[in-house]
C-alpha positions, -999 to +999 in steps of 0.1 A: +000+000+000+013+034-009+006+062+015+008+099+006+035+118+024+008+138+041-006+106+058+029+096+070+037+130+084+004+134+100+009+102+118+044+111+129+044+149+136+007+159+135+011+174+100+024+207+086+023+228+054+047+216+027+052+245+004+061+232-031+095+242-044+095+220-075+086+249-099+114+271-085+139+242-087+130+235-123+133+272-132+167+274-115+180+244-134+164+253-167+144+221-168+110+220-185+079+203-172+079+182-204+114+169-195+104+161-160+072+145-172+092+122-195+118+114-170+094+103-143+070+086-167+040+108-158+017+124-183+022+162-189-011+173-173-004+155-140+032+167-140+020+203-147-005+200-118+023+186-095+047+214-104+021+241-099+003+230-067+010+250-036+012+222-011+028+187-016+012+172+014-012+149-006+015+138-031+025+102-031+060+095-017+067+074-048+061+105-070+082+128-048+110+102-048+110+100-086+112+138-089+139+140-063+160+113-080+157+130-114+168+163-099+196+147-079+181+158-046+167+145-014+129+143-012+129+169+016+145+194-008+113+196-028+094+216-001+098+241+027+078+240+059 
């Protein structure tokens, strides 16, 4: 069973806001949403929604891990609390 990161965090810490930094990271590294979409094998519309959402709390850990791996970062680098 795959839990969203929000479920895991809520169980451990009582939850918090996870401000999405993926858009900024892509911009800094001149990576397009299309490139990210292809790299993580997610359709463009879903990748676009992921990049542009404000909060990553409901995002599956598997998805965040794929993004982080592609960007060469830790999963926790994708948001700020």
